[in-house]
ROFIRO-102130 format. One record per residue (C-alpha): residue number from 1; residue in three letters; x negated, y, z negated. Coordinates in steps of 0.02 Angstrom, whole numbers. Each point is the difference from the previous one (the first is absolute). Example, Ala and Ser with C-alpha at 12.3 -4.5 7.8 and 13.67 -1.06 7.14 Angstrom:
ROFIRO-102130
<1,ala,<-615,-225,-390>>
<2,ser,<-69,172,33>>
END
This chain:
ROFIRO-102130
<1,met,<-205,8428,4770>>
<2,arg,<92,-97,-105>>
<3,lys,<-126,9,-136>>
<4,gly,<0,191,4>>
<5,ile,<187,1,0>>
<6,lys,<-7,-118,-174>>
<7,asp,<-123,133,-64>>
<8,ser,<101,160,-3>>
<9,lys,<142,-90,-51>>
<10,arg,<-71,-61,-161>>
<11,arg,<-61,182,-23>>
<12,asn,<167,82,12>>
<13,glu,<60,-142,-132>>
<14,gln,<-149,56,-87>>
<15,glu,<27,183,-4>>
<16,lys,<185,-29,-26>>
<17,lys,<-48,-88,-159>>
<18,his,<-104,122,-57>>
<19,arg,<116,142,31>>
<20,lys,<131,-92,-111>>
<21,ile,<-147,-11,-130>>
<22,ala,<-16,192,-10>>
<23,lys,<166,4,-20>>
<24,ile,<26,-99,-131>>
<25,cys,<-154,71,-76>>
<26,gly,<74,175,22>>
<27,leu,<142,-44,-67>>
<28,ile,<-76,-62,-171>>
<29,phe,<-87,143,0>>
<30,val,<130,102,-14>>
<31,cys,<84,-115,-102>>
<32,phe,<-147,38,-124>>
<33,leu,<-10,192,23>>
<34,phe,<182,-13,-45>>
<35,val,<-19,-98,-161>>
<36,tyr,<-149,94,-45>>
<37,gly,<88,140,21>>
<38,val,<138,-39,-117>>
<39,ile,<-99,-91,-115>>
<40,tyr,<-125,171,3>>
<41,ala,<150,103,-13>>
<42,met,<72,-112,-161>>
<43,leu,<-167,17,-74>>
<44,tyr,<-4,181,14>>
<45,his,<153,26,-79>>
<46,gln,<-56,-89,-130>>
<47,val,<-173,68,-50>>
<48,asn,<63,185,16>>
<49,lys,<135,-51,-128>>
<50,gln,<-113,78,-111>>
<51,ala,<-34,179,-43>>
<52,lys,<-174,54,60>>
<53,glu,<-15,118,-155>>
<54,lys,<46,-150,-125>>
<55,ile,<-109,-168,-51>>
<56,cys,<72,-165,63>>
<57,glu,<82,-106,-114>>
<58,gly,<-109,-122,-125>>
<59,val,<-163,101,20>>
<60,phe,<-114,25,-133>>
<61,ile,<-132,93,-42>>
<62,gly,<-111,-106,-132>>
<63,arg,<150,-41,-139>>
<64,thr,<119,151,35>>
<65,asn,<134,-31,141>>
<66,val,<21,140,74>>
<67,ser,<152,-78,141>>
<68,gly,<103,145,84>>
<69,met,<-97,130,-83>>
<70,asn,<-86,166,103>>
<71,glu,<-146,64,-25>>
<72,lys,<4,109,-133>>
<73,gln,<109,-124,-107>>
<74,ala,<-135,-138,31>>
<75,leu,<-117,111,-64>>
<76,asn,<80,36,-148>>
<77,ala,<28,-195,-35>>
<78,val,<-176,-42,24>>
<79,asp,<-78,163,-126>>
<80,arg,<138,-68,-138>>
<81,gln,<-60,-189,34>>
<82,ala,<-190,74,-8>>
<83,lys,<43,111,-154>>
<84,leu,<51,-161,-93>>
<85,tyr,<-154,-98,53>>
<86,glu,<-108,142,-70>>
<87,lys,<55,-40,-181>>
<88,gln,<-33,-191,37>>
<89,lys,<-161,-40,-121>>
<90,ile,<-162,-67,56>>
<91,phe,<-102,-98,-131>>
<92,leu,<-204,22,48>>
<93,leu,<-88,-161,-55>>
<94,ala,<-193,14,-53>>
<95,gly,<-53,-170,-67>>
<96,asp,<100,-56,-167>>
<97,lys,<53,220,-8>>
<98,lys,<146,75,80>>
<99,thr,<78,171,1>>
<100,glu,<151,87,117>>
<101,val,<36,135,139>>
<102,leu,<152,35,70>>
<103,leu,<-7,2,204>>
<104,gly,<73,175,-22>>
<105,glu,<-146,42,-88>>
<106,leu,<-109,-59,132>>
<107,gly,<68,105,146>>
<108,phe,<123,-137,68>>
<109,asp,<55,35,186>>
<110,ile,<82,-88,149>>
<111,phe,<-141,32,132>>
<112,lys,<94,110,158>>
<113,glu,<179,-24,-68>>
<114,glu,<77,112,143>>
<115,asp,<-84,-115,113>>
<116,leu,<84,-153,-82>>
<117,ile,<158,72,1>>
<118,lys,<3,57,179>>
<119,asn,<-48,-191,50>>
<120,ala,<164,-41,-101>>
<121,ile,<92,131,107>>
<122,asp,<-54,-81,147>>
<123,tyr,<18,-191,-35>>
<124,gly,<130,-63,133>>
<125,lys,<-14,168,96>>
<126,lys,<-165,-11,102>>
<127,gly,<-51,-111,169>>
<128,asn,<109,-73,106>>
<129,val,<181,-52,-28>>
<130,phe,<-30,-185,-2>>
<131,ser,<-150,2,-155>>
<132,arg,<132,138,-75>>
<133,tyr,<138,-111,-5>>
<134,ile,<-123,-145,-88>>
<135,glu,<-60,123,-128>>
<136,ile,<198,20,-18>>
<137,lys,<55,-180,-26>>
<138,asp,<-155,-63,-95>>
<139,leu,<61,132,-141>>
<140,lys,<159,-77,-10>>
<141,lys,<-92,-154,-49>>
<142,lys,<-144,68,-106>>
<143,asn,<-55,171,-66>>
<144,thr,<-136,73,67>>
<145,val,<-131,72,-116>>
<146,leu,<-125,151,49>>
<147,lys,<-130,-50,-119>>
<148,pro,<-60,191,-75>>
<149,val,<-182,11,-42>>
<150,tyr,<-17,49,-170>>
<151,gln,<-175,126,-67>>
<152,ile,<-62,68,-159>>
<153,glu,<-73,168,18>>
<154,lys,<-213,-30,-14>>
<155,glu,<-32,148,-99>>
<156,lys,<114,1,-120>>
<157,ala,<3,-182,-11>>
<158,lys,<-195,25,-40>>
<159,lys,<21,128,-162>>
<160,val,<145,-114,-71>>
<161,leu,<-82,-165,26>>
<162,thr,<-151,70,-70>>
<163,glu,<83,79,-153>>
<164,lys,<115,-142,-33>>
<165,leu,<-172,-143,0>>
<166,lys,<-105,98,-113>>
<167,gly,<20,-82,-135>>
<168,ile,<36,-188,87>>
<169,leu,<-162,-15,112>>
<170,pro,<-157,-73,-122>>
<171,lys,<-119,144,20>>
<172,ala,<-189,-12,14>>
<173,val,<-72,21,-177>>
<174,asp,<-204,90,29>>
<175,ala,<-121,-96,-99>>
<176,thr,<-73,129,-140>>
<177,ile,<-171,54,-66>>
<178,ala,<-34,58,-191>>
<179,arg,<-150,-5,-110>>
<180,lys,<-4,-83,-180>>
<181,asp,<-150,14,-90>>
<182,gly,<-115,32,114>>
<183,ala,<62,-110,141>>
<184,phe,<145,-7,131>>
<185,val,<124,-122,-36>>
<186,leu,<116,-25,177>>
<187,thr,<168,-53,27>>
<188,lys,<65,-99,154>>
<189,asp,<103,70,157>>
<190,gln,<158,-93,54>>
<191,gln,<66,3,188>>
<192,gly,<184,99,39>>
<193,lys,<125,14,136>>
<194,glu,<38,153,92>>
<195,leu,<168,28,107>>
<196,asn,<-13,-21,164>>
<197,ser,<146,135,49>>
<198,asp,<4,-24,189>>
<199,lys,<7,-198,-11>>
<200,thr,<117,4,-145>>
<201,ile,<120,108,101>>
<202,asp,<-30,-98,160>>
<203,ala,<51,-146,-115>>
<204,ile,<158,82,-73>>
<205,asn,<48,56,195>>
<206,arg,<-23,-173,59>>
<207,tyr,<112,-85,-164>>
<208,leu,<140,126,37>>
<209,asn,<10,-43,187>>
<210,lys,<-31,-194,-19>>
<211,asp,<48,-71,-163>>
<212,trp,<118,136,-111>>
<213,asn,<166,-34,-12>>
<214,gly,<47,186,-56>>
<215,lys,<6,-56,-181>>
<216,glu,<-140,9,-122>>
<217,gly,<-161,-56,72>>
<218,lys,<-181,-61,-64>>
<219,ile,<-165,45,94>>
<220,glu,<-178,-43,-52>>
<221,val,<-99,172,-1>>
<222,val,<-171,-7,120>>
<223,ser,<-161,38,-132>>
<224,asp,<-187,-9,57>>
<225,val,<-112,-28,-117>>
<226,lys,<-68,182,-83>>
<227,asn,<-186,-42,-79>>
<228,pro,<-34,112,-166>>
<229,arg,<-119,157,33>>
<230,val,<-113,-80,-127>>
<231,gln,<-59,-195,-6>>
<232,lys,<-120,-40,-131>>
<233,lys,<-124,-77,135>>
<234,asp,<-31,189,34>>
<235,leu,<3,61,-189>>
<236,glu,<-150,-120,-28>>
<237,ser,<-122,103,95>>
<238,ile,<23,144,-146>>
<239,lys,<-154,-27,-112>>
<240,asp,<-121,153,34>>
<241,pro,<21,188,-83>>
<242,leu,<7,96,145>>
<243,gly,<4,169,-93>>
<244,thr,<31,85,-178>>
<245,phe,<43,164,-59>>
<246,ser,<64,91,-176>>
<247,thr,<46,162,-36>>
<248,tyr,<34,56,-189>>
<249,cys,<180,40,-41>>
<250,gly,<7,4,-179>>
<251,ser,<130,-46,-112>>
<252,gly,<151,63,-62>>
<253,gln,<83,124,116>>
<254,thr,<141,-28,89>>
<255,arg,<-103,-9,170>>
<256,val,<-75,-150,-65>>
<257,val,<186,-79,-14>>
<258,asn,<4,39,196>>
<259,ile,<-177,-61,29>>
<260,lys,<44,-169,-79>>
<261,asn,<141,-40,97>>
<262,gly,<-41,50,174>>
<263,val,<-153,-104,-57>>
<264,gln,<111,-157,-35>>
<265,lys,<103,32,166>>
<266,ile,<-168,-20,118>>
<267,his,<-109,-141,-114>>
<268,gly,<28,-183,95>>
<269,ser,<32,81,158>>
<270,val,<-70,-120,143>>
<271,ile,<-39,67,151>>
<272,met,<-20,-97,145>>
<273,pro,<-114,26,148>>
<274,gly,<73,136,127>>
<275,glu,<124,71,-133>>
<276,glu,<10,181,-54>>
<277,phe,<38,36,-198>>
<278,ser,<82,149,-29>>
<279,val,<-34,69,-195>>
<280,gly,<129,79,-4>>
<281,lys,<148,-99,72>>
<282,ala,<-85,-113,-125>>
<283,met,<42,99,-158>>
<284,gln,<178,86,63>>
<285,pro,<119,50,-26>>
<286,phe,<-70,144,-154>>
<287,glu,<147,-3,-97>>
<288,lys,<31,-24,-177>>
<289,ser,<74,-146,27>>
<290,asn,<-149,-71,78>>
<291,gly,<-74,5,-147>>
<292,tyr,<-80,175,6>>
<293,val,<-1,173,-124>>
<294,glu,<-34,180,38>>
<295,ala,<-185,43,-9>>
<296,gly,<-104,154,70>>
<297,ala,<-22,-5,202>>
<298,phe,<-77,135,114>>
<299,glu,<137,78,105>>
<300,asn,<-34,159,96>>
<301,gly,<-155,27,-79>>
<302,glu,<62,-19,-172>>
<303,leu,<8,-102,-111>>
<304,val,<189,-59,-54>>
<305,gln,<74,-135,-79>>
<306,ser,<74,-132,112>>
<307,ile,<83,-170,2>>
<308,ala,<-149,-154,43>>
<309,gly,<-142,131,-52>>
<310,gly,<-148,-57,7>>
<311,ile,<13,-145,137>>
<312,cys,<-127,82,89>>
<313,gln,<-138,-70,-101>>
<314,val,<82,-170,47>>
<315,ser,<-34,28,185>>
<316,thr,<-176,99,-26>>
<317,thr,<-76,-153,-103>>
<318,leu,<77,-136,125>>
<319,tyr,<-73,117,151>>
<320,asn,<-167,5,-69>>
<321,ala,<4,-195,-32>>
<322,val,<63,-20,204>>
<323,ile,<-137,96,51>>
<324,glu,<-117,-91,-106>>
<325,ser,<62,-159,94>>
<326,glu,<-17,94,163>>
<327,leu,<166,-61,42>>
<328,glu,<88,123,142>>
<329,val,<89,176,-63>>
<330,thr,<149,32,121>>
<331,ser,<60,141,-107>>
<332,arg,<-70,110,-139>>
<333,gln,<27,185,-52>>
<334,pro,<-94,103,-156>>
<335,his,<114,87,-122>>
<336,ser,<43,179,15>>
<337,met,<-126,34,-139>>
<338,thr,<-168,-80,-65>>
<339,val,<37,-126,-124>>
<340,ser,<-121,-57,-171>>
<341,tyr,<-21,-174,13>>
<342,val,<-92,-14,173>>
<343,lys,<-111,109,86>>
<344,pro,<62,98,152>>
<345,ser,<65,-94,169>>
<346,arg,<-9,-165,-120>>
<347,asp,<204,38,-52>>
<348,ala,<166,-78,106>>
<349,ala,<147,82,-44>>
<350,ile,<179,-62,8>>
<351,ala,<151,114,13>>
<352,gly,<175,-29,68>>
<353,asn,<14,-75,169>>
<354,tyr,<-163,129,88>>
<355,lys,<-145,-64,-100>>
<356,asp,<-19,-189,0>>
<357,phe,<-170,-100,-7>>
<358,arg,<8,-139,113>>
<359,phe,<-130,-142,23>>
<360,lys,<-36,-155,133>>
<361,asn,<-60,-144,-59>>
<362,asn,<-139,-10,144>>
<363,leu,<-71,-173,-49>>
<364,gln,<42,-157,74>>
<365,thr,<40,-58,-179>>
<366,pro,<141,45,-120>>
<367,ile,<-37,98,-162>>
<368,phe,<48,40,-173>>
<369,ile,<29,140,-95>>
<370,glu,<-33,10,-208>>
<371,gly,<67,161,-89>>
<372,tyr,<5,35,-176>>
<373,val,<-14,133,-137>>
<374,ala,<-110,-49,-151>>
<375,asn,<-109,124,-124>>
<376,gly,<64,145,74>>
<377,asn,<-47,-47,153>>
<378,val,<70,-37,215>>
<379,val,<-68,-147,70>>
<380,phe,<34,-70,177>>
<381,thr,<-115,-154,66>>
<382,ile,<19,-66,160>>
<383,tyr,<-29,-190,35>>
<384,gly,<-24,-82,147>>
<385,lys,<-130,-134,130>>
<386,glu,<-172,118,-10>>
<387,thr,<-62,-10,193>>
<388,arg,<-124,157,-27>>
<389,lys,<-181,-15,-11>>
<390,ala,<-68,-24,-176>>
<391,asp,<-115,136,-3>>
<392,arg,<126,146,74>>
<393,lys,<49,132,-97>>
<394,val,<122,123,10>>
<395,glu,<-23,178,-82>>
<396,tyr,<149,139,4>>
<397,ile,<-90,173,11>>
<398,ser,<133,168,-74>>
<399,glu,<-77,164,73>>
<400,val,<84,150,-38>>
<401,ile,<-12,138,167>>
<402,ser,<76,127,-61>>
<403,thr,<116,78,-170>>
<404,glu,<124,122,-13>>
<405,ala,<52,86,-169>>
<406,pro,<172,-2,-69>>
<407,lys,<122,111,64>>
<408,lys,<114,119,-106>>
<409,lys,<174,26,25>>
<410,tyr,<105,124,-68>>
<411,val,<186,-33,-67>>
<412,ala,<136,107,-66>>
<413,gln,<27,-18,-198>>
<414,thr,<183,72,-35>>
<415,gly,<-19,-8,-184>>
<416,ala,<-158,106,-10>>
<417,ala,<-31,171,-11>>
<418,ile,<-61,83,136>>
<419,gly,<-199,-3,-42>>
<420,tyr,<13,-158,-55>>
<421,leu,<-149,-126,82>>
<422,ser,<-28,-180,-36>>
<423,glu,<-103,-107,88>>
<424,lys,<8,-211,6>>
<425,lys,<-172,-53,81>>
<426,gly,<-13,-142,121>>
<427,thr,<-157,-95,-6>>
<428,his,<-16,-81,179>>
<429,lys,<-116,65,118>>
<430,gly,<72,-17,193>>
<431,met,<-119,-128,98>>
<432,ile,<-80,-91,142>>
<433,ala,<-69,-146,-19>>
<434,arg,<-60,-169,99>>
<435,leu,<-50,-154,-30>>
<436,trp,<-157,-88,58>>
<437,lys,<3,-217,22>>
<438,val,<-185,-36,-5>>
<439,val,<-25,-183,41>>
<440,tyr,<-177,-80,-63>>
<441,glu,<-68,-163,62>>
<442,gly,<-156,-77,-87>>
<443,gly,<-5,144,-95>>
<444,lys,<-1,125,166>>
<445,glu,<98,112,58>>
<446,val,<88,-57,164>>
<447,ser,<146,116,7>>
<448,arg,<67,167,-68>>
<449,asp,<172,61,59>>
<450,ile,<146,132,-44>>
<451,phe,<121,-123,-72>>
<452,asn,<136,155,-32>>
<453,lys,<28,173,-30>>
<454,ser,<109,88,-119>>
<455,ser,<62,164,-27>>
<456,tyr,<55,70,-180>>
<457,asn,<113,154,-37>>
<458,pro,<-49,104,-148>>
<459,ser,<114,-3,-171>>
<460,val,<70,159,-12>>
<461,thr,<-14,128,-150>>
<462,thr,<174,57,-49>>
<463,val,<13,189,-58>>
<464,ser,<165,50,-78>>
<465,val,<53,164,20>>
<466,gly,<124,107,-103>>
<467,thr,<147,74,81>>
<468,ala,<122,59,-118>>
<469,ser,<64,184,-36>>
<470,thr,<137,91,-18>>
<471,asn,<-25,68,165>>
<472,pro,<41,-108,141>>
<473,ala,<-103,130,118>>
<474,tyr,<-157,-73,-105>>
<475,thr,<47,-184,10>>
<476,lys,<19,24,175>>
<477,gln,<-168,84,21>>
<478,ile,<-79,-138,-102>>
<479,gln,<89,-142,98>>
<480,asp,<-62,77,163>>
<481,ala,<-189,15,-45>>
<482,ile,<22,-179,-53>>
<483,arg,<40,-71,171>>
<484,thr,<-131,59,86>>
<485,gln,<-105,-106,-105>>
<486,asp,<-124,125,-21>>
<487,glu,<-95,36,-157>>
<488,ser,<-39,171,26>>
<489,arg,<169,50,61>>
<490,ile,<84,-76,-167>>
<491,arg,<-119,71,-113>>
<492,thr,<24,183,79>>
<493,ala,<193,-34,-7>>
<494,ile,<-18,-16,-181>>
<495,ala,<-92,141,-33>>
<496,asp,<111,87,94>>
<497,val,<145,-57,-101>>
<498,lys,<-62,26,-165>>
<499,ala,<-67,170,46>>
<500,lys,<170,63,45>>
<501,glu,<73,-79,-158>>
<502,ala,<-123,100,-112>>
<503,ala,<33,154,98>>
<504,ala,<195,-24,-31>>
<505,gln,<-29,-11,-196>>
<506,val,<-90,167,-23>>
<507,pro,<109,130,-47>>
<508,ile,<27,180,81>>
<509,pro,<-67,146,-104>>
<510,thr,<144,113,-64>>
<511,pro,<-43,196,59>>
<512,gln,<-45,141,-133>>
<513,pro,<100,158,-11>>
<514,gln,<-64,149,104>>
<515,asn,<45,160,-129>>
<516,pro,<-47,-50,-157>>
<517,thr,<123,149,-78>>
<518,val,<144,-81,78>>
<519,pro,<58,-151,-107>>
<520,gln,<50,-148,124>>
<521,gln,<115,-139,-11>>
<522,pro,<-101,-185,-32>>
<523,val,<-10,-79,168>>
<524,pro,<55,-189,0>>
<525,pro,<-138,-117,41>>
<526,thr,<-1,-85,186>>
<527,ala,<32,-186,30>>
<528,pro,<-162,-79,78>>
<529,gln,<12,-24,181>>
<530,thr,<-25,-162,101>>
<531,thr,<-64,-22,167>>
<532,pro,<125,-84,107>>
END
């Protein structure tokens, strides 16, 4: 009984104690809430003193102080600083050589500039009151710098860097080959360096964002080893004549000047395996400044005077040396008319940008072209490494399929009277021809194939027709007939006009008196009549 009373009394005391503790805790919590509210209110008041649209004091974007600025003002301030940066020099170093470039030339820019301005405005205005207060409080002790990301424009920088470093990076030097006194003389090749634009641009961007102090700077450009196109070890395989051909060009004519000039521009060319060689490009431009003079050339079926006339004999001679070497012809067109220095279908014309002779080195080793003019002959020989069978022989046979006589062309001769005819005969027949390639091995024919097919225009026989007359109608009648280009109509028109002119010159007879007894007065002569 007593034990139960004691337990009950103990429980009551504990409950009282718990209630007392709860009251104290509640009081403390209320006090905490009160203090928290006061502090929160004070902090809220402090952090909201700054205008929302303006940047807090002590905020920098890079080296630009944007304190107290709105978005537009900050953007202008950052842009002004960027303009100053664009005028700073960057020295590009390549070994012991250097060149300089302005950052503006490389397309200097600030990455996502608008986002950077927005972050500056939001600084101290985002998050809870306490974090904002801490950010603002820290600004009074130390400035906050929002670091911009600087960059250069890739494509613009590539062009500028390539141009600036042209004379700085050492170029690869090809090995050379020449024939002297019947023997080949070789020079060594040298490695060079080639700009690695992408890696150099990456290096500049890293420098601007890590080590740059906003003033002049220097960067070591990144380059790759550039091997020469032609190496001495490759040229050592050139020993054998693969094909040779010559054509007669005479001497003393102006066209020979052009032929010698064209040959010289091709002589010494080295063509590596798989490379294509354009004969037209090798000899261009066809201008006086490039050593060419006026000489005879075909144009629209007629022989005219043209700058670089005669260079087609250069391409034709080389064409025949190429096919004798059995190299791959990739482009070949015949002349508009047949030429005298090779048989039909063995020619290769050069004309502007629409006719070119091109071929590819389809061998595994390089080839060398030797060309010269001597004793009135154009000579080309192609040297390389002979891999064909010793008993293999190639023959090219020209076959004429059909011919066409020269055509007549009637032209008006305004300074000559009607009835005048003068003929200037064309000498070239029109022709369709083809070239056969015949291969022999061990003295026996093993193949016979059509190698090419060519069409040639006939030359033009020009007939000048007089059209001058005192009567415009007669002139028009002849001109109309000339437009038809029909010989019978032209001759008929001439005969008709001549008849009219003759009739117009016959005098009309004087009438005789009817009554001989009556004296008559003399009748004045009648003027000659003209036909309208």
